[in-house]
Backbone atoms as SQL, in Angstrom:
CREATE TABLE atoms (id INTEGER PRIMARY KEY, chain TEXT, resi INTEGER, resn TEXT, atom TEXT, x REAL, y REAL, z REAL);
INSERT INTO atoms VALUES
  (1, 'A', 1, 'MET', 'N', 8.271, 4.364, 7.084),
  (2, 'A', 1, 'MET', 'CA', 7.965, 4.809, 5.754),
  (3, 'A', 1, 'MET', 'C', 7.069, 3.756, 5.106),
  (4, 'A', 2, 'PRO', 'N', 5.963, 4.142, 4.547),
  (5, 'A', 2, 'PRO', 'CA', 5.094, 3.171, 3.868),
  (6, 'A', 2, 'PRO', 'C', 5.777, 2.575, 2.629),
  (7, 'A', 3, 'VAL', 'N', 5.386, 1.379, 2.286),
  (8, 'A', 3, 'VAL', 'CA', 5.952, 0.692, 1.117),
  (9, 'A', 3, 'VAL', 'C', 5.793, 1.543, -0.134),
  (10, 'A', 4, 'ALA', 'N', 4.667, 2.209, -0.286),
  (11, 'A', 4, 'ALA', 'CA', 4.422, 3.013, -1.490),
  (12, 'A', 4, 'ALA', 'C', 5.474, 4.107, -1.659),
  (13, 'A', 5, 'LEU', 'N', 5.928, 4.693, -0.573),
  (14, 'A', 5, 'LEU', 'CA', 6.942, 5.745, -0.657),
  (15, 'A', 5, 'LEU', 'C', 8.343, 5.176, -0.853),
  (16, 'A', 6, 'ALA', 'N', 8.584, 3.979, -0.360),
  (17, 'A', 6, 'ALA', 'CA', 9.910, 3.370, -0.453),
  (18, 'A', 6, 'ALA', 'C', 10.118, 2.601, -1.741),
  (19, 'A', 7, 'ARG', 'N', 9.063, 2.346, -2.477),
  (20, 'A', 7, 'ARG', 'CA', 9.141, 1.550, -3.703),
  (21, 'A', 7, 'ARG', 'C', 10.212, 2.129, -4.633),
  (22, 'A', 8, 'GLY', 'N', 11.015, 1.250, -5.192),
  (23, 'A', 8, 'GLY', 'CA', 12.055, 1.672, -6.117),
  (24, 'A', 8, 'GLY', 'C', 13.377, 1.987, -5.442),
  (25, 'A', 9, 'THR', 'N', 13.430, 1.876, -4.119),
  (26, 'A', 9, 'THR', 'CA', 14.684, 2.114, -3.395),
  (27, 'A', 9, 'THR', 'C', 15.093, 0.832, -2.699),
  (28, 'A', 10, 'ARG', 'N', 16.328, 0.768, -2.278),
  (29, 'A', 10, 'ARG', 'CA', 16.817, -0.366, -1.482),
  (30, 'A', 10, 'ARG', 'C', 17.360, 0.204, -0.189),
  (31, 'A', 11, 'ARG', 'N', 17.153, -0.480, 0.898),
  (32, 'A', 11, 'ARG', 'CA', 17.596, -0.050, 2.214),
  (33, 'A', 11, 'ARG', 'C', 18.497, -1.122, 2.811),
  (34, 'A', 12, 'PRO', 'N', 19.491, -0.727, 3.626),
  (35, 'A', 12, 'PRO', 'CA', 20.332, -1.739, 4.269),
  (36, 'A', 12, 'PRO', 'C', 19.521, -2.654, 5.185),
  (37, 'A', 13, 'GLY', 'N', 18.556, -2.088, 5.888),
  (38, 'A', 13, 'GLY', 'CA', 17.713, -2.882, 6.779),
  (39, 'A', 13, 'GLY', 'C', 16.274, -2.420, 6.689),
  (40, 'A', 14, 'VAL', 'N', 15.360, -3.357, 6.797),
  (41, 'A', 14, 'VAL', 'CA', 13.928, -3.057, 6.722),
  (42, 'A', 14, 'VAL', 'C', 13.218, -3.778, 7.862),
  (43, 'A', 15, 'VAL', 'N', 12.314, -3.073, 8.521),
  (44, 'A', 15, 'VAL', 'CA', 11.415, -3.688, 9.490),
  (45, 'A', 15, 'VAL', 'C', 10.029, -3.613, 8.859),
  (46, 'A', 16, 'ALA', 'N', 9.510, -4.740, 8.443),
  (47, 'A', 16, 'ALA', 'CA', 8.195, -4.805, 7.800),
  (48, 'A', 16, 'ALA', 'C', 7.146, -5.116, 8.863),
  (49, 'A', 17, 'VAL', 'N', 6.211, -4.198, 9.064),
  (50, 'A', 17, 'VAL', 'CA', 5.125, -4.389, 10.026),
  (51, 'A', 17, 'VAL', 'C', 3.878, -4.734, 9.219),
  (52, 'A', 18, 'LEU', 'N', 3.403, -5.969, 9.343),
  (53, 'A', 18, 'LEU', 'CA', 2.308, -6.462, 8.513),
  (54, 'A', 18, 'LEU', 'C', 1.034, -6.618, 9.331),
  (55, 'A', 19, 'THR', 'N', -0.027, -5.994, 8.856),
  (56, 'A', 19, 'THR', 'CA', -1.357, -6.156, 9.433),
  (57, 'A', 19, 'THR', 'C', -2.268, -6.663, 8.319),
  (58, 'A', 20, 'PRO', 'N', -3.436, -7.201, 8.642),
  (59, 'A', 20, 'PRO', 'CA', -4.294, -7.755, 7.593),
  (60, 'A', 20, 'PRO', 'C', -4.891, -6.695, 6.662),
  (61, 'A', 21, 'ASP', 'N', -4.877, -5.439, 7.055),
  (62, 'A', 21, 'ASP', 'CA', -5.483, -4.380, 6.244),
  (63, 'A', 21, 'ASP', 'C', -4.697, -4.134, 4.963),
  (64, 'A', 22, 'GLY', 'N', -5.312, -4.368, 3.833),
  (65, 'A', 22, 'GLY', 'CA', -4.696, -4.089, 2.541),
  (66, 'A', 22, 'GLY', 'C', -3.532, -4.989, 2.183),
  (67, 'A', 23, 'LEU', 'N', -3.409, -6.109, 2.830),
  (68, 'A', 23, 'LEU', 'CA', -2.292, -7.015, 2.590),
  (69, 'A', 23, 'LEU', 'C', -2.493, -7.751, 1.272),
  (70, 'A', 24, 'SER', 'N', -1.466, -7.757, 0.442),
  (71, 'A', 24, 'SER', 'CA', -1.530, -8.466, -0.841),
  (72, 'A', 24, 'SER', 'C', -0.151, -9.023, -1.164),
  (73, 'A', 25, 'ARG', 'N', -0.116, -9.945, -2.072),
  (74, 'A', 25, 'ARG', 'CA', 1.156, -10.550, -2.472),
  (75, 'A', 25, 'ARG', 'C', 2.124, -9.509, -3.035),
  (76, 'A', 26, 'PRO', 'N', 1.695, -8.632, -3.950),
  (77, 'A', 26, 'PRO', 'CA', 2.636, -7.625, -4.459),
  (78, 'A', 26, 'PRO', 'C', 3.171, -6.704, -3.364),
  (79, 'A', 27, 'LEU', 'N', 2.326, -6.352, -2.399),
  (80, 'A', 27, 'LEU', 'CA', 2.777, -5.497, -1.304),
  (81, 'A', 27, 'LEU', 'C', 3.835, -6.204, -0.460),
  (82, 'A', 28, 'VAL', 'N', 3.602, -7.464, -0.121),
  (83, 'A', 28, 'VAL', 'CA', 4.554, -8.238, 0.684),
  (84, 'A', 28, 'VAL', 'C', 5.864, -8.409, -0.083),
  (85, 'A', 29, 'ALA', 'N', 5.797, -8.775, -1.352),
  (86, 'A', 29, 'ALA', 'CA', 7.005, -8.971, -2.150),
  (87, 'A', 29, 'ALA', 'C', 7.800, -7.676, -2.263),
  (88, 'A', 30, 'THR', 'N', 7.114, -6.566, -2.437),
  (89, 'A', 30, 'THR', 'CA', 7.798, -5.281, -2.524),
  (90, 'A', 30, 'THR', 'C', 8.451, -4.919, -1.198),
  (91, 'A', 31, 'ALA', 'N', 7.709, -5.070, -0.107),
  (92, 'A', 31, 'ALA', 'CA', 8.254, -4.734, 1.206),
  (93, 'A', 31, 'ALA', 'C', 9.476, -5.580, 1.530),
  (94, 'A', 32, 'PHE', 'N', 9.403, -6.887, 1.278),
  (95, 'A', 32, 'PHE', 'CA', 10.519, -7.776, 1.588),
  (96, 'A', 32, 'PHE', 'C', 11.701, -7.514, 0.663),
  (97, 'A', 33, 'GLY', 'N', 11.429, -7.123, -0.557),
  (98, 'A', 33, 'GLY', 'CA', 12.487, -6.875, -1.539),
  (99, 'A', 33, 'GLY', 'C', 13.244, -5.580, -1.329),
  (100, 'A', 34, 'LEU', 'N', 12.792, -4.723, -0.434),
  (101, 'A', 34, 'LEU', 'CA', 13.478, -3.464, -0.170),
  (102, 'A', 34, 'LEU', 'C', 14.766, -3.657, 0.615),
  (103, 'A', 35, 'ALA', 'N', 14.872, -4.753, 1.358),
  (104, 'A', 35, 'ALA', 'CA', 16.012, -4.979, 2.249),
  (105, 'A', 35, 'ALA', 'C', 17.218, -5.507, 1.490),
  (106, 'A', 36, 'ARG', 'N', 18.372, -4.894, 1.736),
  (107, 'A', 36, 'ARG', 'CA', 19.622, -5.386, 1.130),
  (108, 'A', 36, 'ARG', 'C', 20.275, -6.446, 2.000),
  (109, 'A', 37, 'ARG', 'N', 20.392, -6.176, 3.306),
  (110, 'A', 37, 'ARG', 'CA', 21.118, -7.089, 4.183),
  (111, 'A', 37, 'ARG', 'C', 20.280, -7.660, 5.311),
  (112, 'A', 38, 'HIS', 'N', 19.330, -6.900, 5.817),
  (113, 'A', 38, 'HIS', 'CA', 18.590, -7.363, 6.989),
  (114, 'A', 38, 'HIS', 'C', 17.093, -7.098, 6.816),
  (115, 'A', 39, 'LEU', 'N', 16.278, -8.089, 7.146),
  (116, 'A', 39, 'LEU', 'CA', 14.828, -7.953, 7.101),
  (117, 'A', 39, 'LEU', 'C', 14.256, -8.481, 8.410),
  (118, 'A', 40, 'SER', 'N', 13.538, -7.627, 9.120),
  (119, 'A', 40, 'SER', 'CA', 12.806, -8.047, 10.315),
  (120, 'A', 40, 'SER', 'C', 11.329, -7.942, 9.996),
  (121, 'A', 41, 'ILE', 'N', 10.555, -8.945, 10.407),
  (122, 'A', 41, 'ILE', 'CA', 9.130, -8.962, 10.121),
  (123, 'A', 41, 'ILE', 'C', 8.361, -8.967, 11.428),
  (124, 'A', 42, 'VAL', 'N', 7.495, -7.964, 11.588),
  (125, 'A', 42, 'VAL', 'CA', 6.580, -7.912, 12.719),
  (126, 'A', 42, 'VAL', 'C', 5.232, -8.289, 12.130),
  (127, 'A', 43, 'GLN', 'N', 4.754, -9.470, 12.462),
  (128, 'A', 43, 'GLN', 'CA', 3.608, -10.052, 11.788),
  (129, 'A', 43, 'GLN', 'C', 2.411, -10.076, 12.720),
  (130, 'A', 44, 'ALA', 'N', 1.433, -9.232, 12.432),
  (131, 'A', 44, 'ALA', 'CA', 0.182, -9.217, 13.201),
  (132, 'A', 44, 'ALA', 'C', -0.995, -9.529, 12.282),
  (133, 'A', 45, 'ALA', 'N', -0.699, -10.142, 11.143),
  (134, 'A', 45, 'ALA', 'CA', -1.733, -10.401, 10.147),
  (135, 'A', 45, 'ALA', 'C', -2.361, -11.778, 10.303),
  (136, 'A', 46, 'GLY', 'N', -1.766, -12.642, 11.126),
  (137, 'A', 46, 'GLY', 'CA', -2.304, -13.984, 11.298),
  (138, 'A', 46, 'GLY', 'C', -2.324, -14.743, 9.985),
  (139, 'A', 47, 'PRO', 'N', -3.369, -15.512, 9.743),
  (140, 'A', 47, 'PRO', 'CA', -3.446, -16.304, 8.516),
  (141, 'A', 47, 'PRO', 'C', -3.609, -15.455, 7.254),
  (142, 'A', 48, 'ALA', 'N', -3.878, -14.162, 7.397),
  (143, 'A', 48, 'ALA', 'CA', -4.018, -13.289, 6.227),
  (144, 'A', 48, 'ALA', 'C', -2.719, -13.196, 5.441),
  (145, 'A', 49, 'LEU', 'N', -1.575, -13.329, 6.118),
  (146, 'A', 49, 'LEU', 'CA', -0.291, -13.280, 5.414),
  (147, 'A', 49, 'LEU', 'C', -0.146, -14.473, 4.483),
  (148, 'A', 50, 'ALA', 'N', -0.435, -15.660, 4.966),
  (149, 'A', 50, 'ALA', 'CA', -0.346, -16.856, 4.118),
  (150, 'A', 50, 'ALA', 'C', -1.314, -16.769, 2.948),
  (151, 'A', 51, 'ARG', 'N', -2.540, -16.269, 3.197),
  (152, 'A', 51, 'ARG', 'CA', -3.514, -16.095, 2.108),
  (153, 'A', 51, 'ARG', 'C', -3.007, -15.096, 1.080),
  (154, 'A', 52, 'ALA', 'N', -2.411, -14.013, 1.537),
  (155, 'A', 52, 'ALA', 'CA', -1.945, -12.960, 0.622),
  (156, 'A', 52, 'ALA', 'C', -0.854, -13.471, -0.307),
  (157, 'A', 53, 'VAL', 'N', 0.084, -14.263, 0.218),
  (158, 'A', 53, 'VAL', 'CA', 1.190, -14.698, -0.638),
  (159, 'A', 53, 'VAL', 'C', 0.810, -15.843, -1.562),
  (160, 'A', 54, 'ARG', 'N', -0.325, -16.472, -1.347),
  (161, 'A', 54, 'ARG', 'CA', -0.748, -17.518, -2.291),
  (162, 'A', 54, 'ARG', 'C', -1.922, -17.080, -3.144),
  (163, 'A', 55, 'GLU', 'N', -2.186, -15.777, -3.211),
  (164, 'A', 55, 'GLU', 'CA', -3.279, -15.247, -4.033),
  (165, 'A', 55, 'GLU', 'C', -3.211, -15.850, -5.433),
  (166, 'A', 56, 'GLU', 'N', -4.303, -16.316, -5.894),
  (167, 'A', 56, 'GLU', 'CA', -4.362, -16.910, -7.225),
  (168, 'A', 56, 'GLU', 'C', -4.498, -15.860, -8.325),
  (169, 'A', 57, 'ASP', 'N', -5.094, -14.708, -8.006),
  (170, 'A', 57, 'ASP', 'CA', -5.314, -13.695, -9.033),
  (171, 'A', 57, 'ASP', 'C', -4.098, -12.800, -9.243),
  (172, 'A', 58, 'ALA', 'N', -3.059, -12.984, -8.454),
  (173, 'A', 58, 'ALA', 'CA', -1.837, -12.206, -8.623),
  (174, 'A', 58, 'ALA', 'C', -1.026, -12.781, -9.788),
  (175, 'A', 59, 'PRO', 'N', -0.259, -11.939, -10.458),
  (176, 'A', 59, 'PRO', 'CA', 0.589, -12.448, -11.540),
  (177, 'A', 59, 'PRO', 'C', 1.567, -13.498, -11.018),
  (178, 'A', 60, 'ALA', 'N', 1.879, -14.465, -11.839),
  (179, 'A', 60, 'ALA', 'CA', 2.806, -15.532, -11.440),
  (180, 'A', 60, 'ALA', 'C', 4.176, -14.949, -11.130),
  (181, 'A', 61, 'ARG', 'N', 4.782, -15.431, -10.027),
  (182, 'A', 61, 'ARG', 'CA', 6.117, -14.987, -9.633),
  (183, 'A', 61, 'ARG', 'C', 6.979, -16.212, -9.393),
  (184, 'A', 62, 'ARG', 'N', 8.269, -16.030, -9.495),
  (185, 'A', 62, 'ARG', 'CA', 9.209, -17.113, -9.226),
  (186, 'A', 62, 'ARG', 'C', 10.043, -16.731, -8.010),
  (187, 'A', 63, 'THR', 'N', 9.385, -16.768, -6.852),
  (188, 'A', 63, 'THR', 'CA', 10.066, -16.434, -5.602),
  (189, 'A', 63, 'THR', 'C', 9.836, -17.537, -4.583),
  (190, 'A', 64, 'ARG', 'N', 10.552, -17.473, -3.480),
  (191, 'A', 64, 'ARG', 'CA', 10.393, -18.425, -2.385),
  (192, 'A', 64, 'ARG', 'C', 9.418, -17.903, -1.335),
  (193, 'A', 65, 'LEU', 'N', 8.748, -16.788, -1.581),
  (194, 'A', 65, 'LEU', 'CA', 7.934, -16.112, -0.587),
  (195, 'A', 65, 'LEU', 'C', 6.870, -17.012, 0.036),
  (196, 'A', 66, 'ALA', 'N', 6.071, -17.682, -0.756),
  (197, 'A', 66, 'ALA', 'CA', 5.010, -18.533, -0.214),
  (198, 'A', 66, 'ALA', 'C', 5.574, -19.643, 0.663),
  (199, 'A', 67, 'ARG', 'N', 6.657, -20.248, 0.233),
  (200, 'A', 67, 'ARG', 'CA', 7.272, -21.317, 1.023),
  (201, 'A', 67, 'ARG', 'C', 7.838, -20.790, 2.337),
  (202, 'A', 68, 'LEU', 'N', 8.404, -19.595, 2.329),
  (203, 'A', 68, 'LEU', 'CA', 9.017, -19.035, 3.531),
  (204, 'A', 68, 'LEU', 'C', 8.008, -18.661, 4.595),
  (205, 'A', 69, 'VAL', 'N', 6.800, -18.273, 4.214),
  (206, 'A', 69, 'VAL', 'CA', 5.804, -17.883, 5.204),
  (207, 'A', 69, 'VAL', 'C', 4.800, -18.992, 5.512),
  (208, 'A', 70, 'GLY', 'N', 5.096, -20.186, 5.069),
  (209, 'A', 70, 'GLY', 'CA', 4.290, -21.349, 5.472),
  (210, 'A', 70, 'GLY', 'C', 3.067, -21.607, 4.626),
  (211, 'A', 71, 'ARG', 'N', 3.176, -21.450, 3.367),
  (212, 'A', 71, 'ARG', 'CA', 2.067, -21.717, 2.460),
  (213, 'A', 71, 'ARG', 'C', 1.546, -23.049, 2.641);
């Protein structure tokens, strides 16, 4: 299920498949935030993931996301 369709719901487990196409900090935060108990990440975005979570033009957030993905 795409993040756009799952937005606003919580799931017991989420498998987030990340590619560099359309990757942004809000998308990553939303995808990771859908999981209640388990989150698996399939990461094929390479350095694009680190760039996405440290975007400067994104609204300021108070999360551990950038630190967790190796900012």
